[in-house]
C-alpha positions as CSV (number, residue, x, y, z in Angstrom):
1,M,2.7,-10.4,21.8
2,L,1.1,-13.7,22.8
3,Y,0.2,-16.5,20.3
4,R,-2.3,-19.4,20.1
5,S,-2.1,-22.5,17.9
6,M,-5.0,-22.8,15.5
7,P,-6.7,-26.1,15.8
8,R,-6.2,-28.6,13.0
9,T,-3.4,-26.5,11.4
10,G,-1.0,-25.7,14.2
11,D,-0.4,-22.2,12.9
12,E,0.8,-19.9,15.6
13,L,-1.3,-16.7,15.3
14,S,-1.0,-13.6,17.4
15,I,-4.0,-13.3,19.6
16,L,-4.6,-9.7,18.3
17,G,-5.2,-9.5,14.5
18,F,-5.3,-6.3,12.5
19,G,-8.6,-5.8,10.8
20,C,-8.4,-3.5,7.8
21,M,-12.0,-2.4,7.5
22,R,-11.7,0.9,9.4
23,L,-8.3,2.3,8.3
24,P,-7.5,6.0,8.8
25,L,-8.8,8.2,6.0
26,D,-7.5,11.4,4.5
27,G,-9.5,14.6,3.9
28,E,-11.1,13.2,0.8
29,G,-12.4,10.0,2.5
30,K,-9.8,7.8,1.0
31,I,-7.3,5.6,2.9
32,D,-4.5,7.7,4.4
33,E,-1.8,5.5,3.0
34,N,1.1,6.9,5.0
35,R,-0.6,6.6,8.3
36,A,-2.3,3.2,7.6
37,T,0.9,1.7,6.3
38,A,2.9,2.9,9.3
39,M,0.2,1.5,11.7
40,I,0.1,-1.9,10.0
41,R,3.9,-2.2,9.9
42,S,4.2,-1.0,13.5
43,A,1.8,-3.7,14.6
44,I,3.7,-6.4,12.6
45,D,7.0,-5.2,14.1
46,R,5.5,-5.7,17.6
47,G,4.3,-9.2,16.9
48,V,0.9,-9.0,15.2
49,N,1.0,-11.6,12.4
50,Y,-2.6,-11.8,11.2
51,I,-3.8,-9.2,8.7
52,D,-7.5,-9.3,7.6
53,T,-9.1,-7.6,4.7
54,A,-11.9,-8.2,2.2
55,Y,-12.9,-7.6,-1.4
56,P,-15.3,-4.7,-0.7
57,Y,-13.4,-2.9,2.1
58,H,-12.9,0.8,1.6
59,G,-14.9,0.8,-1.7
60,G,-12.7,-1.9,-3.2
61,E,-9.4,-0.2,-2.4
62,G,-8.7,-2.2,0.8
63,E,-7.0,-5.2,-0.9
64,P,-4.8,-3.2,-3.2
65,F,-3.7,-1.0,-0.3
66,V,-2.9,-4.0,1.9
67,G,-0.9,-5.5,-0.9
68,R,1.2,-2.3,-1.0
69,A,1.4,-2.0,2.8
70,L,2.9,-5.5,3.0
71,G,5.7,-4.7,0.6
72,D,9.3,-4.4,1.7
73,G,9.3,-7.9,3.1
74,Y,6.3,-7.5,5.4
75,R,4.2,-10.1,3.5
76,K,6.5,-12.9,4.6
77,K,6.0,-12.0,8.2
78,V,2.2,-12.4,8.4
79,F,-0.7,-14.7,7.7
80,L,-2.9,-12.8,5.2
81,A,-6.7,-13.2,5.3
82,T,-9.3,-12.0,2.8
83,K,-12.8,-13.0,1.7
84,L,-14.7,-14.1,-1.4
85,P,-17.6,-11.7,-2.0
86,S,-20.3,-14.4,-1.8
87,W,-23.2,-12.1,-2.8
88,M,-21.4,-11.3,-6.2
89,V,-21.1,-14.9,-7.3
90,E,-23.4,-15.9,-10.1
91,T,-21.6,-18.8,-11.7
92,P,-19.1,-21.4,-10.4
93,S,-16.3,-19.8,-12.5
94,D,-16.9,-16.5,-10.7
95,M,-15.3,-17.9,-7.5
96,D,-12.0,-18.7,-9.3
97,R,-12.2,-15.3,-11.1
98,F,-12.6,-13.4,-7.8
99,L,-9.8,-15.4,-6.1
100,D,-7.4,-14.8,-9.0
101,E,-8.2,-11.1,-9.0
102,Q,-7.7,-10.9,-5.2
103,L,-4.3,-12.6,-5.5
104,A,-3.3,-9.9,-8.0
105,R,-4.7,-7.1,-5.9
106,L,-2.8,-8.3,-2.9
107,Q,0.4,-8.9,-4.8
108,T,0.8,-12.4,-3.5
109,D,0.9,-16.0,-4.8
110,V,-1.2,-17.4,-1.9
111,I,-3.8,-16.3,0.6
112,D,-3.2,-17.9,4.0
113,Y,-6.7,-17.7,5.3
114,Y,-9.6,-17.5,2.8
115,L,-13.2,-17.0,3.8
116,L,-16.6,-17.1,2.2
117,H,-17.7,-13.6,3.2
118,S,-20.7,-12.8,5.4
119,L,-22.8,-15.9,5.0
120,N,-26.5,-15.7,5.8
121,V,-29.4,-17.8,4.5
122,E,-29.4,-16.1,1.1
123,R,-25.7,-16.2,0.5
124,W,-25.4,-19.7,1.8
125,E,-27.8,-20.8,-1.0
126,I,-25.6,-19.0,-3.5
127,M,-22.5,-20.8,-2.3
128,K,-24.2,-24.2,-2.4
129,K,-25.7,-23.6,-5.8
130,N,-22.3,-22.8,-7.2
131,G,-20.4,-25.6,-5.7
132,F,-18.3,-23.8,-3.0
133,G,-16.8,-27.1,-1.8
134,S,-15.3,-28.0,-5.2
135,F,-14.0,-24.5,-5.5
136,L,-12.3,-24.6,-2.1
137,D,-10.9,-28.1,-2.7
138,R,-9.4,-26.9,-5.9
139,A,-8.0,-23.7,-4.5
140,L,-6.4,-25.6,-1.6
141,A,-5.0,-28.3,-3.9
142,D,-3.4,-25.8,-6.3
143,G,-1.9,-23.7,-3.6
144,R,-3.8,-20.5,-4.1
145,I,-5.1,-20.7,-0.5
146,R,-3.8,-22.4,2.6
147,R,-6.8,-22.4,4.9
148,A,-10.5,-22.4,4.2
149,G,-13.2,-20.7,6.3
150,F,-16.3,-18.5,6.4
151,S,-17.5,-15.4,8.2
152,F,-21.1,-15.4,9.5
153,H,-24.0,-13.1,10.0
154,D,-27.2,-15.0,10.7
155,Q,-28.8,-17.3,13.3
156,L,-27.4,-20.2,15.2
157,P,-29.2,-23.1,13.4
158,L,-27.8,-21.9,10.1
159,F,-24.3,-21.6,11.7
160,R,-24.4,-25.2,12.8
161,E,-25.5,-26.3,9.3
162,I,-22.6,-24.5,7.7
163,V,-20.1,-25.8,10.2
164,D,-21.2,-29.3,9.4
165,A,-21.2,-28.9,5.6
166,Y,-17.5,-28.8,4.9
167,P,-14.2,-29.6,6.6
168,W,-13.4,-26.0,7.4
169,H,-10.2,-24.9,9.1
170,F,-11.8,-21.9,10.8
171,C,-14.7,-19.5,11.0
172,Q,-15.2,-15.9,11.9
173,I,-18.1,-14.7,14.0
174,Q,-19.3,-11.5,15.7
175,Y,-18.8,-11.9,19.4
176,N,-18.3,-9.7,22.4
177,Y,-19.6,-9.5,26.0
178,M,-22.8,-7.9,24.8
179,D,-23.5,-10.4,22.0
180,T,-23.3,-13.8,23.7
181,N,-26.7,-14.7,22.4
182,Y,-26.6,-12.9,19.1
183,Q,-26.0,-14.6,15.8
184,A,-23.7,-17.6,16.4
185,G,-23.0,-16.4,20.0
186,T,-21.4,-18.4,22.8
187,A,-23.2,-21.6,21.6
188,G,-21.8,-21.2,18.1
189,L,-18.3,-20.5,19.4
190,K,-18.3,-23.7,21.4
191,Y,-19.9,-25.7,18.6
192,A,-17.1,-24.8,16.2
193,A,-14.4,-25.3,18.7
194,E,-15.8,-28.7,19.6
195,R,-15.3,-29.6,15.9
196,N,-11.7,-28.6,16.1
197,M,-12.2,-25.4,14.1
198,G,-10.3,-22.2,14.8
199,V,-12.5,-19.3,15.7
200,V,-11.7,-15.7,14.7
201,I,-13.6,-13.0,16.5
202,M,-14.8,-9.9,14.7
203,E,-16.7,-6.9,16.2
204,P,-15.1,-7.4,19.7
205,L,-16.0,-3.8,20.5
206,R,-19.4,-3.8,18.6
207,G,-18.2,-1.3,16.0
208,G,-16.3,0.7,18.6
209,N,-19.4,1.3,20.8
210,L,-17.9,-0.6,23.8
211,A,-14.9,1.8,23.6
212,R,-16.4,5.3,23.2
213,N,-19.1,7.4,24.7
214,I,-18.7,5.6,28.0
215,P,-21.4,6.8,30.5
216,D,-20.2,7.9,33.9
217,V,-21.8,5.0,35.7
218,M,-19.7,2.6,33.6
219,K,-16.6,4.6,34.0
220,K,-17.0,4.2,37.7
221,I,-17.3,0.5,37.4
222,W,-14.2,0.2,35.2
223,S,-12.3,2.4,37.7
224,E,-12.7,-0.2,40.4
225,S,-9.9,-2.3,38.9
226,P,-6.3,-1.2,39.7
227,K,-5.2,-2.6,36.3
228,P,-4.7,0.1,33.7
229,F,-6.8,-1.3,30.9
230,S,-9.3,0.8,29.0
231,P,-12.9,-0.2,28.3
232,A,-11.7,-1.5,25.0
233,G,-8.9,-3.5,26.7
234,W,-11.3,-5.1,29.1
235,A,-13.6,-6.1,26.1
236,L,-10.6,-7.8,24.4
237,R,-9.5,-9.5,27.6
238,W,-13.0,-10.9,28.1
239,L,-12.6,-12.7,24.8
240,W,-9.0,-13.8,25.3
241,D,-10.1,-15.3,28.6
242,Q,-12.0,-18.0,26.7
243,P,-10.2,-21.1,25.4
244,E,-12.4,-21.4,22.3
245,V,-11.2,-18.1,20.9
246,S,-8.2,-18.3,18.6
247,I,-7.7,-14.7,17.5
248,V,-9.5,-11.4,18.0
249,L,-9.6,-8.9,15.1
250,S,-9.6,-5.2,15.9
251,G,-10.4,-2.6,13.3
252,M,-7.9,0.0,14.4
253,T,-8.4,3.5,13.0
254,T,-5.9,5.6,14.9
255,E,-2.5,5.2,16.4
256,E,-4.1,5.5,19.8
257,D,-6.3,2.5,19.0
258,L,-3.2,0.5,18.1
259,E,-1.3,1.4,21.3
260,D,-4.3,0.7,23.4
261,N,-5.0,-2.7,21.8
262,L,-1.3,-3.7,22.1
263,S,-1.1,-2.7,25.7
264,S,-4.2,-4.9,26.4
265,V,-2.4,-8.1,25.3
266,D,-0.3,-8.1,28.5
267,D,-0.8,-11.5,30.3
268,A,-4.0,-12.1,28.2
269,C,-4.0,-15.9,28.5
270,V,-6.9,-18.3,28.9
271,G,-8.3,-17.8,32.4
272,C,-6.5,-14.5,32.8
273,L,-9.5,-12.8,34.3
274,T,-10.2,-13.0,38.0
275,A,-13.7,-13.7,39.4
276,G,-13.9,-10.1,40.4
277,E,-13.0,-8.9,36.9
278,R,-15.6,-11.1,35.3
279,D,-18.2,-9.7,37.7
280,M,-17.1,-6.2,36.8
281,I,-17.6,-6.9,33.1
282,A,-21.0,-8.5,33.8
283,R,-22.1,-5.4,35.7
284,V,-21.1,-3.2,32.8
285,K,-23.1,-5.4,30.5
286,E,-26.1,-5.1,32.8
287,V,-25.9,-1.3,32.7
288,Y,-26.0,-1.4,28.9
289,R,-29.0,-3.7,29.1
290,T,-30.9,-1.3,31.3
291,R,-30.5,1.3,28.5
292,M,-32.4,-0.9,26.1
293,K,-35.8,0.5,25.0
294,V,-37.2,-2.8,23.8
295,L,-36.7,-5.8,26.1
296,C,-36.4,-8.3,23.3
297,T,-34.4,-11.4,24.0
298,A,-34.1,-12.4,20.3
299,C,-35.7,-15.8,21.2
300,Q,-37.1,-15.9,17.6
301,Y,-40.6,-17.1,18.7
302,C,-42.1,-14.2,16.7
303,M,-40.3,-15.5,13.5
304,P,-40.8,-16.0,10.7
305,C,-43.0,-13.0,10.1
306,S,-45.5,-13.6,7.3
307,S,-44.6,-10.2,5.9
308,G,-40.9,-10.8,6.0
309,V,-40.1,-8.3,8.8
310,N,-36.9,-9.3,10.8
311,I,-38.5,-8.3,14.1
312,P,-35.5,-9.2,16.4
313,E,-33.0,-7.4,14.2
314,C,-35.2,-4.3,14.0
315,F,-35.3,-4.1,17.8
316,N,-31.6,-4.8,18.0
317,R,-30.7,-1.8,15.8
318,Y,-33.3,0.3,17.6
319,N,-31.7,-0.6,21.0
320,M,-28.3,0.2,19.8
321,A,-29.2,3.9,19.3
322,F,-30.0,4.2,23.0
323,M,-27.5,1.7,24.5
324,F,-24.5,3.4,22.9
325,D,-25.9,7.0,22.4
326,N,-25.2,6.5,18.7
327,L,-28.3,7.2,16.6
328,E,-26.2,7.8,13.4
329,Q,-24.6,4.4,13.5
330,A,-27.8,2.6,14.4
331,R,-29.6,4.2,11.5
332,M,-26.8,3.4,9.1
333,T,-26.5,-0.2,10.1
334,Y,-30.3,-0.6,10.1
335,Q,-30.5,0.6,6.5
336,T,-27.4,-1.3,5.4
337,F,-28.1,-4.7,6.9
338,L,-31.9,-4.9,6.7
339,K,-33.4,-5.1,3.2
340,P,-36.6,-2.9,2.8
341,E,-38.9,-5.9,3.1
342,A,-37.3,-6.8,6.4
343,R,-37.6,-3.4,8.0
344,A,-40.2,-2.2,10.5
345,N,-42.4,-0.3,8.1
346,A,-43.1,-3.5,6.2
347,C,-45.3,-4.6,9.1
348,V,-49.0,-5.1,8.1
349,K,-50.2,-5.1,11.7
350,C,-51.5,-8.7,11.6
351,G,-50.6,-9.2,15.3
352,A,-49.5,-12.9,14.9
353,C,-46.1,-12.1,16.4
354,E,-47.6,-10.7,19.6
355,E,-49.5,-13.9,20.3
356,K,-46.2,-15.8,20.2
357,C,-44.0,-13.3,22.2
358,P,-43.0,-14.7,25.6
359,Q,-42.1,-11.2,26.7
360,N,-45.6,-10.0,25.8
361,L,-44.2,-7.1,23.8
362,Q,-46.5,-4.8,21.9
363,I,-44.6,-5.6,18.8
364,R,-46.7,-3.6,16.3
365,T,-46.5,-0.4,18.3
366,L,-42.8,-0.9,18.9
367,L,-42.1,-1.4,15.2
368,D,-43.8,1.9,14.6
369,S,-41.3,3.5,16.9
370,V,-38.4,1.7,15.1
371,A,-39.6,3.0,11.7
372,E,-40.0,6.5,13.1
373,L,-36.5,6.6,14.4
374,L,-34.5,4.6,11.9
375,E,-36.2,4.7,8.5
376,P,-34.7,7.1,5.9
377,K,-36.5,10.4,5.8
378,E,-37.8,11.7,2.5
């Protein structure tokens, strides 16, 4: 295992972290405790020292499970991360209540890395209204948490605002070789790093899409390298190649996932990729891009929509269905992450967006296609 020092704190963290959002399940859809515990402990035994969970994972059973999995002395071997459910906070006292509940669920006296979970415009307003800074100051001072951070799912301007609003130790962003201009993106990664913040990466494989259902044309590109890394391994190594990246979380579901991820760590230092390998990954990215049905660049010129439609995100989820041959996941994430008022069928066909689009997209017609494919059927 290789380790990197977190800026500002000096904590030595394994470059691969174990994300506990996609643990193996049993026949009833519950966490397969024997398999999941064995996987987590095997990862720790082989050098992984960062375990990430959250209040809602696995229907609320994620934290209690992780608390049990880190028994028998394993808690002392890791940095434990979990997240405040920001959308559930209604009063300032709720933040303390949730943190105390999480400490009990995780069977620990302290949470090493504590995040405000999944911040966007709406949730950021909730956090500000309820005095998140005073809460974090208090939790740090009384020793319930050691490091304060946030995870993020919105646009770059908001990310910069949040970074500048508190002396965070770290942040967590979605980032992979396909999402360099999505949400915080490369610009956000560098913005946080320039302010001496650690950056934890989530969704390095875009929900597993960069690791499965690989088209033959991409298999051919990957096979050009004599190195034995899988498509998932190359995606991880693309991240580890960048000095601003502190740690990469992988949501490992199977023992094969764990073995593949661990084997990818070999020699994964900053600058580990050759020019040829970077070109190989760029060519794979371009093949994915050619599979896009809507050539939206997420420039945001069409926004805000007067009807509330999140036009770029509608197109992003629509493209996912075709880029990764995964209609089921595209439909699920569309319905999960986009509120009804932000979805394609909320379009009133005013046409204002089309006048602003530098790509000259027929947005109204395309939104009809999005609704037809991704909206729930009655």
